[in-house]
Predicted model as a PDB file, atoms N, CA, C, CB and O in Angstrom, pLDDT in the B-factor column:
MODEL        1                                                                  
ATOM      1  N   UNK A   1      18.916   5.691 -18.494  1.00 47.00           N  
ATOM      2  CA  UNK A   1      18.062   5.085 -17.336  1.00 47.00           C  
ATOM      3  C   UNK A   1      18.225   6.111 -17.007  1.00 47.00           C  
ATOM      4  CB  UNK A   1      18.298   3.912 -16.403  1.00 47.00           C  
ATOM      5  O   UNK A   1      18.986   7.062 -17.188  1.00 47.00           O  
ATOM      6  N   UNK A   2      16.668   5.582 -16.003  1.00 49.00           N  
ATOM      7  CA  UNK A   2      16.757   7.267 -15.189  1.00 49.00           C  
ATOM      8  C   UNK A   2      16.989   7.135 -13.874  1.00 49.00           C  
ATOM      9  CB  UNK A   2      15.328   8.253 -15.202  1.00 49.00           C  
ATOM     10  O   UNK A   2      16.175   6.481 -13.223  1.00 49.00           O  
ATOM     11  N   UNK A   3      18.217   7.761 -13.166  1.00 51.00           N  
ATOM     12  CA  UNK A   3      18.883   7.361 -11.939  1.00 51.00           C  
ATOM     13  C   UNK A   3      18.818   8.464 -10.920  1.00 51.00           C  
ATOM     14  CB  UNK A   3      20.325   6.979 -12.206  1.00 51.00           C  
ATOM     15  O   UNK A   3      19.046   9.661 -11.098  1.00 51.00           O  
ATOM     16  N   UNK A   4      18.356   7.653  -9.488  1.00 52.00           N  
ATOM     17  CA  UNK A   4      18.299   8.323  -8.340  1.00 52.00           C  
ATOM     18  C   UNK A   4      18.922   9.652  -7.979  1.00 52.00           C  
ATOM     19  CB  UNK A   4      18.677   7.555  -7.595  1.00 52.00           C  
ATOM     20  O   UNK A   4      20.136   9.579  -8.173  1.00 52.00           O  
ATOM     21  N   UNK A   5      18.684  10.424  -7.686  1.00 52.00           N  
ATOM     22  CA  UNK A   5      20.217  11.642  -7.052  1.00 52.00           C  
ATOM     23  C   UNK A   5      21.259  11.375  -5.946  1.00 52.00           C  
ATOM     24  CB  UNK A   5      19.640  13.080  -6.312  1.00 52.00           C  
ATOM     25  O   UNK A   5      22.331  11.851  -5.569  1.00 52.00           O  
ATOM     26  N   UNK A   6      20.263  10.201  -5.554  1.00 52.00           N  
ATOM     27  CA  UNK A   6      21.241   9.504  -4.143  1.00 52.00           C  
ATOM     28  C   UNK A   6      21.432  11.399  -3.072  1.00 52.00           C  
ATOM     29  CB  UNK A   6      23.688   8.537  -5.079  1.00 52.00           C  
ATOM     30  O   UNK A   6      21.242  12.538  -3.501  1.00 52.00           O  
ATOM     31  N   UNK A   7      21.762  11.036  -1.986  1.00 53.00           N  
ATOM     32  CA  UNK A   7      21.112  12.013  -0.836  1.00 53.00           C  
ATOM     33  C   UNK A   7      19.366  12.335  -0.719  1.00 53.00           C  
ATOM     34  CB  UNK A   7      21.836  13.519  -1.117  1.00 53.00           C  
ATOM     35  O   UNK A   7      18.408  11.979  -1.407  1.00 53.00           O  
ATOM     36  N   UNK A   8      19.475  12.998   0.241  1.00 54.00           N  
ATOM     37  CA  UNK A   8      18.069  13.163   0.377  1.00 54.00           C  
ATOM     38  C   UNK A   8      17.805  14.701  -0.116  1.00 54.00           C  
ATOM     39  CB  UNK A   8      17.583  12.850   1.955  1.00 54.00           C  
ATOM     40  O   UNK A   8      18.407  15.773  -0.159  1.00 54.00           O  
ATOM     41  N   UNK A   9      16.578  14.168  -0.447  1.00 58.00           N  
ATOM     42  CA  UNK A   9      15.592  16.216  -1.428  1.00 58.00           C  
ATOM     43  C   UNK A   9      16.112  16.925  -0.144  1.00 58.00           C  
ATOM     44  CB  UNK A   9      12.813  16.556  -1.652  1.00 58.00           C  
ATOM     45  O   UNK A   9      16.381  16.567   1.003  1.00 58.00           O  
ATOM     46  N   UNK A  10      16.130  17.946  -0.760  1.00 62.00           N  
ATOM     47  CA  UNK A  10      16.354  19.127   0.629  1.00 62.00           C  
ATOM     48  C   UNK A  10      15.062  19.426   0.432  1.00 62.00           C  
ATOM     49  CB  UNK A  10      17.558  20.657   0.594  1.00 62.00           C  
ATOM     50  O   UNK A  10      14.217  18.871  -0.269  1.00 62.00           O  
ATOM     51  N   UNK A  11      14.980  20.734   1.403  1.00 61.00           N  
ATOM     52  CA  UNK A  11      14.208  20.635   1.969  1.00 61.00           C  
ATOM     53  C   UNK A  11      13.573  22.684   2.322  1.00 61.00           C  
ATOM     54  CB  UNK A  11      14.809  19.522   3.058  1.00 61.00           C  
ATOM     55  O   UNK A  11      14.075  23.501   3.094  1.00 61.00           O  
ATOM     56  N   UNK A  12      12.740  22.796   1.675  1.00 61.00           N  
ATOM     57  CA  UNK A  12      12.453  24.615   1.643  1.00 61.00           C  
ATOM     58  C   UNK A  12      12.750  25.499   2.383  1.00 61.00           C  
ATOM     59  CB  UNK A  12      11.328  25.052   1.688  1.00 61.00           C  
ATOM     60  O   UNK A  12      12.700  25.556   3.612  1.00 61.00           O  
ATOM     61  N   UNK A  13      13.051  26.175   1.685  1.00 63.00           N  
ATOM     62  CA  UNK A  13      14.053  27.523   2.608  1.00 63.00           C  
ATOM     63  C   UNK A  13      12.599  28.635   2.719  1.00 63.00           C  
ATOM     64  CB  UNK A  13      15.921  28.534   1.281  1.00 63.00           C  
ATOM     65  O   UNK A  13      11.769  29.027   1.898  1.00 63.00           O  
ATOM     66  N   UNK A  14      12.910  28.942   4.685  1.00 58.00           N  
ATOM     67  CA  UNK A  14      12.035  29.738   4.757  1.00 58.00           C  
ATOM     68  C   UNK A  14      12.219  31.243   5.359  1.00 58.00           C  
ATOM     69  CB  UNK A  14      11.222  29.062   5.326  1.00 58.00           C  
ATOM     70  O   UNK A  14      12.898  31.413   6.372  1.00 58.00           O  
ATOM     71  N   UNK A  15      11.494  32.476   4.597  1.00 60.00           N  
ATOM     72  CA  UNK A  15      12.117  33.427   4.270  1.00 60.00           C  
ATOM     73  C   UNK A  15      11.219  34.524   5.569  1.00 60.00           C  
ATOM     74  CB  UNK A  15      12.027  33.674   2.487  1.00 60.00           C  
ATOM     75  O   UNK A  15      10.166  34.102   6.046  1.00 60.00           O  
ATOM     76  N   UNK A  16      11.626  35.508   5.888  1.00 59.00           N  
ATOM     77  CA  UNK A  16      11.504  36.034   6.968  1.00 59.00           C  
ATOM     78  C   UNK A  16      11.244  35.803   8.159  1.00 59.00           C  
ATOM     79  CB  UNK A  16      11.065  36.536   6.842  1.00 59.00           C  
ATOM     80  O   UNK A  16      11.659  34.731   8.598  1.00 59.00           O  
ATOM     81  N   UNK A  17      10.278  36.950   9.330  1.00 57.00           N  
ATOM     82  CA  UNK A  17      10.655  36.138  10.580  1.00 57.00           C  
ATOM     83  C   UNK A  17      10.189  34.942  10.758  1.00 57.00           C  
ATOM     84  CB  UNK A  17      10.334  36.702  11.677  1.00 57.00           C  
ATOM     85  O   UNK A  17       8.967  35.084  10.702  1.00 57.00           O  
ATOM     86  N   UNK A  18      10.556  33.249  11.037  1.00 57.00           N  
ATOM     87  CA  UNK A  18       9.708  32.268  11.027  1.00 57.00           C  
ATOM     88  C   UNK A  18       8.764  32.666  12.552  1.00 57.00           C  
ATOM     89  CB  UNK A  18      10.607  30.738  10.933  1.00 57.00           C  
ATOM     90  O   UNK A  18       8.237  31.630  12.956  1.00 57.00           O  
ATOM     91  N   UNK A  19       8.414  33.965  13.528  1.00 58.00           N  
ATOM     92  CA  UNK A  19       8.085  34.089  14.497  1.00 58.00           C  
ATOM     93  C   UNK A  19       6.518  35.072  14.067  1.00 58.00           C  
ATOM     94  CB  UNK A  19       9.331  34.595  15.355  1.00 58.00           C  
ATOM     95  O   UNK A  19       5.579  35.305  14.828  1.00 58.00           O  
ATOM     96  N   UNK A  20       6.599  35.294  13.308  1.00 54.00           N  
ATOM     97  CA  UNK A  20       5.472  36.242  12.036  1.00 54.00           C  
ATOM     98  C   UNK A  20       4.388  35.302  11.419  1.00 54.00           C  
ATOM     99  CB  UNK A  20       6.454  36.890  10.431  1.00 54.00           C  
ATOM    100  O   UNK A  20       5.227  34.461  11.097  1.00 54.00           O  
ATOM    101  N   UNK A  21       3.366  34.820  11.042  1.00 54.00           N  
ATOM    102  CA  UNK A  21       2.299  34.042  10.236  1.00 54.00           C  
ATOM    103  C   UNK A  21       2.135  35.365   8.893  1.00 54.00           C  
ATOM    104  CB  UNK A  21       0.551  33.641  11.402  1.00 54.00           C  
ATOM    105  O   UNK A  21       1.885  35.503   7.695  1.00 54.00           O  
ATOM    106  N   UNK A  22       2.385  35.911   9.786  1.00 59.00           N  
ATOM    107  CA  UNK A  22       2.256  37.173   7.475  1.00 59.00           C  
ATOM    108  C   UNK A  22       2.921  37.034   6.769  1.00 59.00           C  
ATOM    109  CB  UNK A  22       2.528  38.915   7.022  1.00 59.00           C  
ATOM    110  O   UNK A  22       2.729  36.630   5.622  1.00 59.00           O  
ATOM    111  N   UNK A  23       4.172  37.423   7.421  1.00 57.00           N  
ATOM    112  CA  UNK A  23       5.087  37.240   6.544  1.00 57.00           C  
ATOM    113  C   UNK A  23       5.939  36.241   6.549  1.00 57.00           C  
ATOM    114  CB  UNK A  23       5.658  38.115   6.486  1.00 57.00           C  
ATOM    115  O   UNK A  23       6.956  36.719   7.051  1.00 57.00           O  
ATOM    116  N   UNK A  24       6.087  35.411   6.354  1.00 56.00           N  
ATOM    117  CA  UNK A  24       6.578  33.941   6.093  1.00 56.00           C  
ATOM    118  C   UNK A  24       6.246  32.932   4.765  1.00 56.00           C  
ATOM    119  CB  UNK A  24       6.052  33.221   7.237  1.00 56.00           C  
ATOM    120  O   UNK A  24       5.154  32.449   4.466  1.00 56.00           O  
ATOM    121  N   UNK A  25       7.642  32.763   4.018  1.00 63.00           N  
ATOM    122  CA  UNK A  25       7.528  32.869   2.401  1.00 63.00           C  
ATOM    123  C   UNK A  25       7.475  31.495   1.991  1.00 63.00           C  
ATOM    124  CB  UNK A  25       8.812  33.650   1.609  1.00 63.00           C  
ATOM    125  O   UNK A  25       6.301  31.235   1.726  1.00 63.00           O  
ATOM    126  N   UNK A  26       8.102  30.652   1.846  1.00 63.00           N  
ATOM    127  CA  UNK A  26       8.491  29.587   1.345  1.00 63.00           C  
ATOM    128  C   UNK A  26       9.182  29.768   0.352  1.00 63.00           C  
ATOM    129  CB  UNK A  26       7.670  28.860   1.128  1.00 63.00           C  
ATOM    130  O   UNK A  26       8.598  30.371  -0.548  1.00 63.00           O  
ATOM    131  N   UNK A  27      10.951  29.272   0.016  1.00 70.00           N  
ATOM    132  CA  UNK A  27      10.270  29.307  -1.274  1.00 70.00           C  
ATOM    133  C   UNK A  27      11.234  27.740  -1.857  1.00 70.00           C  
ATOM    134  CB  UNK A  27      10.552  31.129  -2.293  1.00 70.00           C  
ATOM    135  O   UNK A  27      12.091  27.145  -1.203  1.00 70.00           O  
ATOM    136  N   UNK A  28      10.834  27.465  -2.975  1.00 73.00           N  
ATOM    137  CA  UNK A  28      11.485  25.602  -3.206  1.00 73.00           C  
ATOM    138  C   UNK A  28      12.245  25.646  -4.354  1.00 73.00           C  
ATOM    139  CB  UNK A  28      10.193  24.187  -3.559  1.00 73.00           C  
ATOM    140  O   UNK A  28      11.989  26.556  -5.142  1.00 73.00           O  
ATOM    141  N   UNK A  29      13.257  24.750  -4.667  1.00 80.00           N  
ATOM    142  CA  UNK A  29      13.907  24.780  -5.574  1.00 80.00           C  
ATOM    143  C   UNK A  29      13.567  23.707  -6.802  1.00 80.00           C  
ATOM    144  CB  UNK A  29      15.047  24.732  -5.025  1.00 80.00           C  
ATOM    145  O   UNK A  29      13.754  22.511  -6.577  1.00 80.00           O  
ATOM    146  N   UNK A  30      13.121  24.089  -7.962  1.00 85.00           N  
ATOM    147  CA  UNK A  30      12.571  22.897  -8.918  1.00 85.00           C  
ATOM    148  C   UNK A  30      14.057  22.720  -9.520  1.00 85.00           C  
ATOM    149  CB  UNK A  30      11.135  23.336 -10.225  1.00 85.00           C  
ATOM    150  O   UNK A  30      15.072  23.390  -9.708  1.00 85.00           O  
ATOM    151  N   UNK A  31      13.391  20.931  -9.778  1.00 88.00           N  
ATOM    152  CA  UNK A  31      14.428  20.083  -9.799  1.00 88.00           C  
ATOM    153  C   UNK A  31      14.429  19.233 -10.925  1.00 88.00           C  
ATOM    154  CB  UNK A  31      14.471  19.381  -8.689  1.00 88.00           C  
ATOM    155  O   UNK A  31      14.526  18.029 -10.688  1.00 88.00           O  
ATOM    156  N   UNK A  32      14.320  19.686 -12.381  1.00 88.00           N  
ATOM    157  CA  UNK A  32      14.523  19.099 -13.401  1.00 88.00           C  
ATOM    158  C   UNK A  32      14.662  16.685 -13.806  1.00 88.00           C  
ATOM    159  CB  UNK A  32      15.859  20.106 -13.523  1.00 88.00           C  
ATOM    160  O   UNK A  32      15.587  15.887 -13.958  1.00 88.00           O  
ATOM    161  N   UNK A  33      13.743  16.637 -13.794  1.00 87.00           N  
ATOM    162  CA  UNK A  33      13.304  15.134 -14.360  1.00 87.00           C  
ATOM    163  C   UNK A  33      13.806  14.727 -15.216  1.00 87.00           C  
ATOM    164  CB  UNK A  33      12.167  14.885 -14.762  1.00 87.00           C  
ATOM    165  O   UNK A  33      13.449  13.630 -14.788  1.00 87.00           O  
ATOM    166  N   UNK A  34      14.302  14.504 -16.038  1.00 90.00           N  
ATOM    167  CA  UNK A  34      13.790  13.713 -17.359  1.00 90.00           C  
ATOM    168  C   UNK A  34      13.677  12.079 -17.310  1.00 90.00           C  
ATOM    169  CB  UNK A  34      14.840  14.046 -18.571  1.00 90.00           C  
ATOM    170  O   UNK A  34      14.516  11.410 -16.707  1.00 90.00           O  
ATOM    171  N   UNK A  35      13.139  11.797 -17.642  1.00 90.00           N  
ATOM    172  CA  UNK A  35      12.528  10.893 -17.373  1.00 90.00           C  
ATOM    173  C   UNK A  35      11.651  10.241 -18.977  1.00 90.00           C  
ATOM    174  CB  UNK A  35      11.709  11.441 -16.124  1.00 90.00           C  
ATOM    175  O   UNK A  35      10.573  10.779 -19.227  1.00 90.00           O  
ATOM    176  N   UNK A  36      12.034   9.397 -19.726  1.00 93.00           N  
ATOM    177  CA  UNK A  36      12.205   8.156 -20.724  1.00 93.00           C  
ATOM    178  C   UNK A  36      10.329   7.852 -21.086  1.00 93.00           C  
ATOM    179  CB  UNK A  36      13.231   6.488 -19.708  1.00 93.00           C  
ATOM    180  O   UNK A  36      10.297   6.640 -20.873  1.00 93.00           O  
ATOM    181  N   UNK A  37       9.292   8.130 -21.367  1.00 92.00           N  
ATOM    182  CA  UNK A  37       7.832   7.967 -20.718  1.00 92.00           C  
ATOM    183  C   UNK A  37       8.109   6.562 -21.707  1.00 92.00           C  
ATOM    184  CB  UNK A  37       6.228   9.370 -21.037  1.00 92.00           C  
ATOM    185  O   UNK A  37       7.909   5.361 -21.527  1.00 92.00           O  
ATOM    186  N   UNK A  38       8.565   7.219 -22.620  1.00 94.00           N  
ATOM    187  CA  UNK A  38       8.157   5.577 -23.358  1.00 94.00           C  
ATOM    188  C   UNK A  38       9.647   4.499 -23.396  1.00 94.00           C  
ATOM    189  CB  UNK A  38       7.545   5.877 -25.438  1.00 94.00           C  
ATOM    190  O   UNK A  38      10.129   4.144 -24.471  1.00 94.00           O  
ATOM    191  N   UNK A  39      10.189   4.117 -22.162  1.00 95.00           N  
ATOM    192  CA  UNK A  39      11.115   3.393 -22.177  1.00 95.00           C  
ATOM    193  C   UNK A  39      10.337   2.486 -21.179  1.00 95.00           C  
ATOM    194  CB  UNK A  39      12.490   4.004 -21.907  1.00 95.00           C  
ATOM    195  O   UNK A  39       9.816   2.801 -20.109  1.00 95.00           O  
ATOM    196  N   UNK A  40      10.403   0.994 -21.950  1.00 95.00           N  
ATOM    197  CA  UNK A  40      10.390   0.174 -21.602  1.00 95.00           C  
ATOM    198  C   UNK A  40      10.481  -0.252 -19.180  1.00 95.00           C  
ATOM    199  CB  UNK A  40      11.405  -0.100 -22.761  1.00 95.00           C  
ATOM    200  O   UNK A  40       9.518  -0.729 -18.579  1.00 95.00           O  
ATOM    201  N   UNK A  41      12.030   0.182 -18.384  1.00 96.00           N  
ATOM    202  CA  UNK A  41      11.406   0.255 -18.083  1.00 96.00           C  
ATOM    203  C   UNK A  41      10.590   1.414 -17.254  1.00 96.00           C  
ATOM    204  CB  UNK A  41      11.661  -0.489 -17.972  1.00 96.00           C  
ATOM    205  O   UNK A  41      10.330   1.213 -16.067  1.00 96.00           O  
ATOM    206  N   UNK A  42      10.213   2.569 -17.867  1.00 95.00           N  
ATOM    207  CA  UNK A  42       8.625   3.895 -17.251  1.00 95.00           C  
ATOM    208  C   UNK A  42       7.193   3.083 -17.238  1.00 95.00           C  
ATOM    209  CB  UNK A  42       8.196   5.589 -18.767  1.00 95.00           C  
ATOM    210  O   UNK A  42       6.294   3.625 -16.597  1.00 95.00           O  
ATOM    211  N   UNK A  43       6.872   1.726 -17.943  1.00 95.00           N  
ATOM    212  CA  UNK A  43       6.194   1.368 -17.927  1.00 95.00           C  
ATOM    213  C   UNK A  43       6.167   0.305 -16.534  1.00 95.00           C  
ATOM    214  CB  UNK A  43       6.103   1.189 -19.085  1.00 95.00           C  
ATOM    215  O   UNK A  43       5.670   0.319 -15.408  1.00 95.00           O  
ATOM    216  N   UNK A  44       7.165  -0.757 -17.502  1.00 96.00           N  
ATOM    217  CA  UNK A  44       6.768  -1.640 -16.327  1.00 96.00           C  
ATOM    218  C   UNK A  44       6.632  -0.689 -14.770  1.00 96.00           C  
ATOM    219  CB  UNK A  44       8.067  -2.923 -16.212  1.00 96.00           C  
ATOM    220  O   UNK A  44       5.789  -1.303 -14.116  1.00 96.00           O  
ATOM    221  N   UNK A  45       6.954   0.120 -14.223  1.00 96.00           N  
ATOM    222  CA  UNK A  45       7.211   0.886 -13.223  1.00 96.00           C  
ATOM    223  C   UNK A  45       5.903   0.923 -13.472  1.00 96.00           C  
ATOM    224  CB  UNK A  45       8.197   2.027 -13.110  1.00 96.00           C  
ATOM    225  O   UNK A  45       5.110  -0.011 -13.359  1.00 96.00           O  
ATOM    226  N   UNK A  46       5.702   1.952 -13.792  1.00 96.00           N  
ATOM    227  CA  UNK A  46       3.981   2.071 -13.527  1.00 96.00           C  
ATOM    228  C   UNK A  46       2.727   1.559 -13.082  1.00 96.00           C  
ATOM    229  CB  UNK A  46       3.572   2.162 -14.220  1.00 96.00           C  
ATOM    230  O   UNK A  46       1.908   1.992 -12.271  1.00 96.00           O  
ATOM    231  N   UNK A  47       2.787  -0.126 -14.260  1.00 96.00           N  
ATOM    232  CA  UNK A  47       2.294  -1.282 -14.032  1.00 96.00           C  
ATOM    233  C   UNK A  47       2.274  -1.154 -12.515  1.00 96.00           C  
ATOM    234  CB  UNK A  47       3.063  -2.439 -14.672  1.00 96.00           C  
ATOM    235  O   UNK A  47       1.365  -0.679 -11.834  1.00 96.00           O  
ATOM    236  N   UNK A  48       3.514  -1.696 -12.078  1.00 97.00           N  
ATOM    237  CA  UNK A  48       3.476  -1.615 -10.404  1.00 97.00           C  
ATOM    238  C   UNK A  48       3.276  -1.080 -10.351  1.00 97.00           C  
ATOM    239  CB  UNK A  48       4.082  -1.665  -9.479  1.00 97.00           C  
ATOM    240  O   UNK A  48       2.379  -1.194 -11.186  1.00 97.00           O  
ATOM    241  N   UNK A  49       3.141   0.390  -9.844  1.00 96.00           N  
ATOM    242  CA  UNK A  49       2.929   1.392  -9.366  1.00 96.00           C  
ATOM    243  C   UNK A  49       0.761   1.090  -9.073  1.00 96.00           C  
ATOM    244  CB  UNK A  49       3.727   2.691 -10.555  1.00 96.00           C  
ATOM    245  O   UNK A  49       0.096   0.807  -8.077  1.00 96.00           O  
ATOM    246  N   UNK A  50       0.392   1.370 -10.593  1.00 97.00           N  
ATOM    247  CA  UNK A  50      -0.758   1.148 -10.679  1.00 97.00           C  
ATOM    248  C   UNK A  50      -1.405  -0.136  -9.392  1.00 97.00           C  
ATOM    249  CB  UNK A  50      -0.829   0.820 -12.200  1.00 97.00           C  
ATOM    250  O   UNK A  50      -2.332  -0.041  -8.588  1.00 97.00           O  
ATOM    251  N   UNK A  51      -0.527  -1.164  -9.649  1.00 96.00           N  
ATOM    252  CA  UNK A  51      -1.111  -2.721  -9.312  1.00 96.00           C  
ATOM    253  C   UNK A  51      -0.859  -2.413  -7.518  1.00 96.00           C  
ATOM    254  CB  UNK A  51       0.110  -4.430 -10.215  1.00 96.00           C  
ATOM    255  O   UNK A  51      -1.692  -2.919  -6.767  1.00 96.00           O  
ATOM    256  N   UNK A  52      -0.112  -1.878  -7.116  1.00 96.00           N  
ATOM    257  CA  UNK A  52       0.075  -1.292  -5.629  1.00 96.00           C  
ATOM    258  C   UNK A  52      -0.695  -0.776  -4.917  1.00 96.00           C  
ATOM    259  CB  UNK A  52       0.803  -0.493  -5.488  1.00 96.00           C  
ATOM    260  O   UNK A  52      -0.700  -0.960  -3.700  1.00 96.00           O  
ATOM    261  N   UNK A  53      -1.942   0.387  -5.877  1.00 96.00           N  
ATOM    262  CA  UNK A  53      -1.808   1.495  -5.405  1.00 96.00           C  
ATOM    263  C   UNK A  53      -3.660   1.244  -5.835  1.00 96.00           C  
ATOM    264  CB  UNK A  53      -0.522   2.736  -6.081  1.00 96.00           C  
ATOM    265  O   UNK A  53      -4.306   2.098  -5.227  1.00 96.00           O  
ATOM    266  N   UNK A  54      -4.608   0.295  -6.717  1.00 95.00           N  
ATOM    267  CA  UNK A  54      -5.374  -0.721  -6.788  1.00 95.00           C  
ATOM    268  C   UNK A  54      -5.961  -1.471  -5.714  1.00 95.00           C  
ATOM    269  CB  UNK A  54      -4.825  -1.397  -7.395  1.00 95.00           C  
ATOM    270  O   UNK A  54      -7.174  -1.524  -5.508  1.00 95.00           O  
ATOM    271  N   UNK A  55      -4.787  -2.240  -4.807  1.00 94.00           N  
ATOM    272  CA  UNK A  55      -4.512  -2.776  -3.846  1.00 94.00           C  
ATOM    273  C   UNK A  55      -4.528  -2.647  -2.927  1.00 94.00           C  
ATOM    274  CB  UNK A  55      -3.989  -2.995  -3.813  1.00 94.00           C  
ATOM    275  O   UNK A  55      -4.645  -3.594  -2.149  1.00 94.00           O  
ATOM    276  N   UNK A  56      -4.420  -1.459  -2.558  1.00 94.00           N  
ATOM    277  CA  UNK A  56      -4.622  -0.098  -1.625  1.00 94.00           C  
ATOM    278  C   UNK A  56      -5.506   0.462  -1.641  1.00 94.00           C  
ATOM    279  CB  UNK A  56      -3.940   0.855  -1.722  1.00 94.00           C  
ATOM    280  O   UNK A  56      -5.971   0.593  -0.509  1.00 94.00           O  
ATOM    281  N   UNK A  57      -6.138   0.983  -2.497  1.00 92.00           N  
ATOM    282  CA  UNK A  57      -7.661   1.298  -2.113  1.00 92.00           C  
ATOM    283  C   UNK A  57      -8.848  -0.093  -2.168  1.00 92.00           C  
ATOM    284  CB  UNK A  57      -8.186   2.545  -3.317  1.00 92.00           C  
ATOM    285  O   UNK A  57     -10.039   0.152  -1.973  1.00 92.00           O  
ATOM    286  N   UNK A  58      -8.287  -1.815  -2.505  1.00 91.00           N  
ATOM    287  CA  UNK A  58      -9.712  -2.389  -2.373  1.00 91.00           C  
ATOM    288  C   UNK A  58      -9.856  -2.616  -0.605  1.00 91.00           C  
ATOM    289  CB  UNK A  58      -9.868  -4.050  -3.394  1.00 91.00           C  
ATOM    290  O   UNK A  58     -10.857  -2.813   0.084  1.00 91.00           O  
ATOM    291  N   UNK A  59      -8.220  -2.477  -0.191  1.00 90.00           N  
ATOM    292  CA  UNK A  59      -7.997  -3.354   1.212  1.00 90.00           C  
ATOM    293  C   UNK A  59      -8.681  -2.166   1.744  1.00 90.00           C  
ATOM    294  CB  UNK A  59      -6.257  -3.865   1.917  1.00 90.00           C  
ATOM    295  O   UNK A  59      -9.601  -2.536   2.473  1.00 90.00           O  
ATOM    296  N   UNK A  60      -8.559  -0.302   1.633  1.00 87.00           N  
ATOM    297  CA  UNK A  60      -9.498   0.922   2.233  1.00 87.00           C  
ATOM    298  C   UNK A  60     -10.847   0.274   2.211  1.00 87.00           C  
ATOM    299  CB  UNK A  60      -9.512   2.450   1.268  1.00 87.00           C  
ATOM    300  O   UNK A  60     -11.734   0.330   3.062  1.00 87.00           O  
ATOM    301  N   UNK A  61     -10.821  -0.289   1.177  1.00 86.00           N  
ATOM    302  CA  UNK A  61     -12.461  -0.307   0.781  1.00 86.00           C  
ATOM    303  C   UNK A  61     -13.359  -1.050   1.912  1.00 86.00           C  
ATOM    304  CB  UNK A  61     -12.723  -1.203  -0.756  1.00 86.00           C  
ATOM    305  O   UNK A  61     -13.949  -0.524   2.855  1.00 86.00           O  
ATOM    306  N   UNK A  62     -13.284  -2.745   1.467  1.00 83.00           N  
ATOM    307  CA  UNK A  62     -12.731  -3.525   3.021  1.00 83.00           C  
ATOM    308  C   UNK A  62     -11.709  -4.124   3.282  1.00 83.00           C  
ATOM    309  CB  UNK A  62     -13.395  -4.486   3.492  1.00 83.00           C  
ATOM    310  O   UNK A  62     -10.808  -4.573   2.573  1.00 83.00           O  
ATOM    311  N   UNK A  63     -11.922  -4.112   4.544  1.00 73.00           N  
ATOM    312  CA  UNK A  63     -10.639  -4.255   4.441  1.00 73.00           C  
ATOM    313  C   UNK A  63     -10.773  -5.879   5.870  1.00 73.00           C  
ATOM    314  CB  UNK A  63      -9.621  -2.399   4.835  1.00 73.00           C  
ATOM    315  O   UNK A  63     -10.975  -5.480   7.017  1.00 73.00           O  
ATOM    316  N   UNK A  64     -10.721  -6.592   5.793  1.00 68.00           N  
ATOM    317  CA  UNK A  64     -10.417  -7.226   6.152  1.00 68.00           C  
ATOM    318  C   UNK A  64      -9.444  -8.270   6.221  1.00 68.00           C  
ATOM    319  CB  UNK A  64     -10.964  -7.213   6.145  1.00 68.00           C  
ATOM    320  O   UNK A  64      -8.953  -8.742   5.196  1.00 68.00           O  
ATOM    321  N   UNK A  65      -8.999  -8.829   7.867  1.00 58.00           N  
ATOM    322  CA  UNK A  65      -8.005  -9.387   8.975  1.00 58.00           C  
ATOM    323  C   UNK A  65      -7.760 -10.108   8.211  1.00 58.00           C  
ATOM    324  CB  UNK A  65      -8.286  -9.914  10.354  1.00 58.00           C  
ATOM    325  O   UNK A  65      -6.921 -10.981   8.433  1.00 58.00           O  
TER     326      UNK A  65                                                      
ENDMDL                                                                          
END                                                                             
């Protein structure tokens, strides 16, 4: 089963002199996450997220008090 890694996500590291706009580079760390897309829990979570997103879009389009 998929589990969260615990702790806060790491912020990207800033490389170079932060005072200079031209030389500012950001290095991001990639974290590989293995999620079983065929698991019943994954499908249930996806449906819940889609439903909440659709309700959000509907409220955004037709705001009612």
